[in-house]
N, C-alpha and C positions, 0 to 999 in steps of 0.2 A: 664426692662419693667415697673417696678413700677414707676421709675422716669418719663418715658414717659407718663404713665397714669396720673401722677400728673400734668404734663405740659398741657396735653390735657384737663383735667378737669378744670384747672385754665383758660385756653384760652376760653373754652365754657362759663364759668361763666362770663368772662370779656365782652363777646359780648351779653349776655342774657339781654333782656330789662325788664324782669319781675321776676328776681330772688330776693328772699327776703333776706335782710341782716339787721343787726343792723346798726345804723348810723355810728358808729365808724368803722365797718368792710367794709362799702361800698367803701371807697377809695382803699382798698386793692383789692377788687373784680374788680374794674374798671381799675386797673393797675397790673393785674396778669401777671406772667411770660409768655412770648410768643416767646422766641427764642430757638434755639437748644443748647444754652450754658448750661453747667452743673449747676444744682441747687447747687452743692457743691462748685462751683467757687465763691469766695466771693468778686471778684473785686480786683484791684491792684492799687498801688500808681502811676504807670506809665501810667494811663489813661484808664484802661479797666473797664467797668461796670460789676457788678456781673451777674451770670447766672439767677438771679431772676428779671432781668430788664424787663420792659414793654416798647417796642419801637414801632415806627410808622411802619406800614406795607403798607403805601402808595407806589405805584409802583415806583421804582427807575427811570424808564424812564421818569417820569414827571419832573425830574430835567434837562432833555435834551431839546435842541432846538425843536421848532415845526416841525413836519414832519420827525423827526429823525428815521433812520433805523439802528442805531448803536446796535451792539450786546454787552451786558454788561456781562463781565466775571469776576468771583471772583477768586483772587489769593488764592489758597487753599494749606494748609500745613498738609499733613497726617503723621505728625511725633510724635504725642502725644501717648506715649506708655510706654515701659519698661525703657527707659533711663532717669536718673535724669536730669531735666532741671531747668532753672532759675525760672520757675513758673509751677504749675500743673494746667492744664486746667480742670481737673475733669473728663475727659473721655479718652478713647482710640480710636485712629483713625482706628484701625482694628476691631472695634465693629460694626457689621452690623446694629444694632439697632440705634447706634449713626449716622451712615451714612444716615439712613432713616430720622432721625430728621433733619439732616443737609440739605439734598436735598429738603425736604418739606419746610424748612425755607427759603432756597434760592428762591424757586419758589414763595413762598408767598410774596416775596419782588420784584419780577419781574426780577430776575437774569436769564440770558440765558445760562450760561455755567461756567465751572471751568477751570482755568489754574493750573494744578497740579505740585507743586514744587517737583521735583523727583530726587532721589539720586542714581539711577541706579539699574540694575538687582540684585535681591536678598537682597537688603537693606530693612530695616523695612518699609520705606515709600512705596516701591514697593509692599510688601506683604499687607500692609494696603490698598493700592489703589485697589489691586486685590480683596481683601475681600469686597470692596465697590462697585465694578462694577456690580455685579448682582442686587444690590439695585438700582443703577443708571438706569438700564433698565426699572424700574418701573416709571421713570421720563423721558419719551422720548423727552420732550421739552428741556432738558438740554444736552448741548454738553460738551466735555472735550478735553483738549489738554495737552501735556506733556512739561514741562519746565525742561530741563536738567540742574540741579544746579551744581555749581562748587564742591559741596560736593560729587558728583559722582566720582570726581577725588581725592579729599582730603581724603575721607574716604572709597572709593569703587572702586579704579582703578583696572582694570584687571591686572593679574600678569605679571610683566615685561613691562607694557604698558606706553608709554608717554601720554601726554594730548590728542593728536590727535587720537591715537589708542584707548584710553579709550572712547572718545566720539563716535568713530565708533563702538566700541564693544557694547556700550549701545544703540546706534541708531539702530543697527541691531535688537536688542531685541525689541525696541519700534515698529519698522516697522513690526515685526512679531507678537507681542502680542497685540498692541493697534491700529495701523492704520486700521486694518480690521473692527473695530467696526463701526456700523452705526452712533454712537453718536460722533465719533471723529471729531473734528473741521477741516473744510476744507475751503479753499479759492479758488474759481473757480475750485473746484473738487480736489484740491491737499491738502494733510495733512499739517497742520501748526505745526511747532515745535519752541519752544523758548529756549534760553540759558540764564543763569544767572551767572554772576561773573566769567566767564572763564578767562577774562583778568587779574584777580587777582592771578591766579594760574599758568599762563603760556601763551604761544603764540601758539594757535592751527592753523593748516593748513586748513582753511575753504574752500579753493578751492578743496582740496582733499576730504574733507567731503561732499561737495556739489556734486562732481563728483561721489562719491560712492552711493549717494541717490539723484539723480536729481529730484525725485518726491517731495521732501520736500520743503516747503516754510519756510525759516528760518527768524525768527524775533529776532533781537539782542537788547541788552539793550542800552538805550539812543541814541541820534541822531548820536553820533560817530560810533555806530554799523552799520550805513548805509555804512561805508567805507570798511567793511569786504567783501571779495570775495563772491559773490552769495547772499549777503544780500537782502532780499525782503522788509524789513521794520524794524521798531524799536518800542520799547515800552519804557515808561518813568517810573522812580522809584522815591521814596521819596528822597528829598535832605534835610537833617536836619543839623542844626548848633550845636555848642558845648553847653553844659549845662550852660555856662556863660550867655546865653540869658535869659531874664526874661520870666517867664511862661505866663505872661499876654500880651506879645507882639503879634501883629498880625503875621500870618505866612508869611514867605518869599517864594513866588511862582514864582520868576523870572526864575528859571531853567525850570519850567513847561511852562512858556511863550516862552522861547527860543526854547524848544522842538517843540511847535506848530508852531512857526514861520518857523522853519527849515522844518518840514514835509509838511506844506501847500505850501512851495515853491518847493516841489518835489512830485507833486500829483500822480506820477506813483509808489511811494513807499507806503507800507501799514503802516498806522499810528495806533498805539494802545495807546490811551490816558490813562491818569491816574487820579484817584480820591482817596483821602485819608482823614481821619479825623485828622491825626496828627501822631507824632512819638516820642517815648521815650524808648530807649533801655537800660535804667539803670538796668533792670531786666534780661538782656541777659548775660549769662556767658562770651560770647566773646567780650562784649562791656562795661561791668560795669566800668572798669577802665578809660574809655574815652568816656562816654556816650554822646549821642546827643539828641537834643530836637527840635521838631517842634510843637508849641503849638496848642491845639485843638480849643482854643478861643470860647468855648461854642457852638460848632457846626458850627461856621462861616468858619473855615478852609475848612471843607467838602464842604460847599456851594460855597466857592470861587473857589475851583477846578472845579466845574461845570460851574460857571460863566465864567471862563477863557476859558474853552472848547467851550462854546456857543459863545464866541466872535470870535472864529476862524473857526467854522463850522456851516453849515446850511443845509436846505433841498436841496440846490443846490450844496453843497460841503460837502458831507456826511463823517463823521468819521466812518470807518468800525467797529472798536472795541474800547471798553473802559474796562480797567482793574481796578477793585476795589482792592486797596492795603491797607490791606489784609483782608481775611476772618477771620483768626484765629491765627495770630502771636501775641500772648499775651505777649511774652517776649519783643517785640519791641514796645509795646503799640499802635499797629496799628489795632488790632482786631476789625472788624466790626460785628462779630457774635453776640455779646451782645449789640451792638448799640453804640450810641454816646451820651455822657453826655450833658445835657442841663443846662443852667443857668436860664431857664424860671421859673418865679413865677407869680401866678395869685392872684391879690387882688380883692375880690368880696364882696359886701355888698347888703343886701336886705332891702328895705324900702317899706313896703306895697306890691304892685304888680309890683314893679320895681327892677330890679337887675342891679346895676352899677358895672363895673369891669374895670380893666386895666391889661394888660399882658406885662411883661418885655420880651425883646428879641423876639418880634413878628415875626421878619424875619426868625426865625428858626421853626415857628409853621405853620403847614398846615391849620388847622382849629380848632375850639372849638366845643365841644359837651356838651350840657346841659342835665343833668339827674335830675329827681325829684324822691323823695321817699315818698310813701304813709305811712299811719300809720302802715300798716302791714309789712313794710320793703321792699316792692317790688320796684325795680329800673326801671324807664321807661325813655327811650331816648326822650327828648322833641324836640330837633332840633340841627342842625349844623349851625355854624356862622363863619364869617371871624375872623382871629386872631386880627384884629384891632377893633372889636366890643367893645363899651363902655357902652351900655345900652341894656337890654332885658326886654320886657314886659312879665310878668308872667300871666298865665290864670287860674291857679289852686290855689285858696286860701287855700285849705285843705292840700296841700302838707306839709309833716313833715319837709323836708329839700331838698335843691338842691345841686348839685355838678357840677363843671365844670372840664371837662377833656380837656387838651391841647393835641391835636394829632400832634406830631412833623412832620416836613418834613421827607422824606424817611430816615430811619435808625436812626433818632433822638429820644431820650427818650421822652416818654409821661409823663405828670404830672396830678395829680388830687388834687383838693382842699379838705379841710375838709368840713364838713356839713355847708351849708349856710342856716341859719334859719331866719324866719321873725322877725320883730320888731313891 
C-alpha cells in the first residue's frame, strides 16, 4: 500500500499546475512514475523501461483508423510470484493491490479488456487470476478472456490425460468458473477462448473439443489456425529473428502483413490483430541459448504495427479485436506495462521572449507541453503545441524558467527538458 501511495502522490504532482519545486526538481515532478510497474523494477537490458517510467496516457484508440470500433485487449501474464524466473517484475500477480494498480493503469490508457495467459486449474496463474477477479469487478468496463496456454499440458496435465483430454479437463473448469462472469468476453453472445502453442506439444482433436463445448468461439494462433476444425478466427503473435540482426534495424513486419491479407480475404472469420513494441527473449530461461530479437526502433516498431493495421481495416471494414503483445512479459522484452523507450530529445533555447526548439523523432510524440516556473517555484502549464513546433512566443518576462515536456504517442515514454532560462 505504501508503494501505491507513492505512485499516486507522484502522479498527482505530475499533473498539478501550481505545485512548487526547485528548478532542479521540476523535471522529476513533470515526469513522475505513472504506471502499475513496480518501483523496484529497475528496467532490463532486453528493452523494458523501469517501474519509475513516465509514459503517455493518451488513449490507445487514437492510434486506430477513424471510426474504429475495435476492442483493444492486453495479453496479460499472471505468473509473477513464487517461482524463480529470468527477471523479477517486482510484484506478485496474486496481490490484489497490484491487480488494482494494473486494472486502473489499463483503463487510463484506453484498454478494453485482458486476454489472460492461463496454465490450467490449480496452477499459480489460476490462483492469481482468481485473486484478481474481485478487483476486476470494480472496473466493469474491462472484459477478460482465457487463453489456454500449452503450459497447461506441459506443466499441469490432468493425471493420465493426453493433450485433448487435458484441454477438455481445463475447458470444463473454465466454462464452470469463468464463463458465467458478466465481464467474460463474448462474441455475438458466445464466450471467446484462445489457445497458445498447443501445436508445439502435440496434436489435439479440436473437432472433439468443439463438440464437447459448442458454445465456445475458438480463436487459434496465426492464420494457419483457421484450418483447425471449428476454428472461428485467429490471432497473430510476434515473429522475431535471431540475435544476429542488428539492434538498429527496422522491424520486419511481413508476417503481420501476411496475417492481415489472409484474414481480410476471409471476412467471416474473426480477426484479432496484433500490436507490439518489439521482442528480445535473451532474459527468458527457455530461450537464452538461442535468443531472438525484434528491434523497438525508438518506438517506431509499435507505431508501424498500427500503421499496417490501418492499411487493412477501416470504418467500413472493422477489425473486431486487437491484442497488445504483451502487457507484462518482461522476460521476452515485450512488456508494455512500463511503456516504450523513446529516443526523443528536445533542444530548446530562449532569447528574450522567444523560445526556439527542435524535437528529434517527432513522429513518436503526440504533443508538447510548455510549463513556466515563477520565483516561488510554482509550475504552471502555459500551453500545448504540435510536436513539429519550432518557435513559441513567451508572454511572461518574470518567469524564472521554462520546461518543455514531450508527451509521447500512446504508451511511449515522456521526456522533460532541464530548466530553460532567459538570456
